[in-house]
C-alpha positions as MATLAB code, in Angstrom:
seq = 'MATPDLPPPPLSPRTWPTWLLVGLGWTVARWPWWLQRATGPWVGRRQYHQQPGPRRVGAPHPGRVLTGGRG';
ca = [
      80.967   98.381   62.961;
      78.256  100.859   63.886;
      78.965  103.509   66.480;
      76.705  103.384   69.524;
      74.150  106.137   69.934;
      75.360  108.248   72.818;
      72.959  110.388   74.792;
      73.480  114.140   74.556;
      75.650  115.720   77.256;
      73.790  116.822   80.383;
      73.066  120.517   79.900;
      70.292  121.039   82.429;
      70.655  123.844   85.001;
      71.455  121.219   87.629;
      74.820  120.534   85.934;
      75.772  124.145   85.107;
      78.128  124.579   88.106;
      80.084  121.530   87.000;
      80.360  122.799   83.432;
      81.491  126.203   84.722;
      84.264  124.563   86.752;
      85.323  122.487   83.740;
      85.455  125.659   81.660;
      87.441  127.472   84.339;
      89.949  124.625   84.499;
      90.226  124.603   80.712;
      90.870  128.345   80.729;
      93.441  128.275   83.535;
      95.308  125.440   81.822;
      95.896  127.751   78.865;
      97.282  130.630   80.951;
     101.003  131.333   80.670;
     103.084  129.456   83.214;
     104.133  132.618   85.059;
     100.482  133.586   85.556;
      99.578  130.131   86.867;
     102.488  130.299   89.313;
     101.477  133.798   90.435;
      97.830  132.914   91.111;
      98.524  129.545   92.781;
      99.357  130.890   96.255;
      96.338  133.193   96.193;
      94.006  130.313   95.288;
      95.579  128.111   97.973;
      95.086  130.730  100.698;
      91.471  131.256   99.667;
      90.702  127.552   99.779;
      92.413  127.237  103.154;
      90.227  129.954  104.669;
      87.014  128.694  103.074;
      87.245  125.214  104.581;
      85.071  124.989  107.685;
      86.321  123.291  110.818;
      89.671  121.740  111.609;
      91.926  120.391  108.880;
      92.457  116.653  109.025;
      95.227  114.482  107.634;
      94.146  111.506  105.548;
      96.187  108.854  107.367;
      98.486  109.320  110.368;
     100.986  106.771  109.086;
     101.358  105.536  105.475;
     102.331  102.047  106.651;
      98.909  101.512  108.141;
      97.282  102.228  104.812;
      99.661  100.093  102.772;
      99.649   97.087  105.122;
      95.945   97.078  105.836;
      96.273   98.505  109.346;
      98.560   95.803  110.743;
     101.698   97.803  111.112;
];
């Protein structure tokens, strides 16, 4: 069976930020566990302060999501 011809990966400047984030995630995944645990709170605080506006909860009650809003 012949393998399908796949297009080359998107490497245009428009997709560079995505590739940089993929590379960052790949790098962080290879950090020692203690370093990941030490940087986690710092990253969480930064993301919390960078979000504009009020923080919203996804659903006020899980039952409404699971039952289709009837309970």
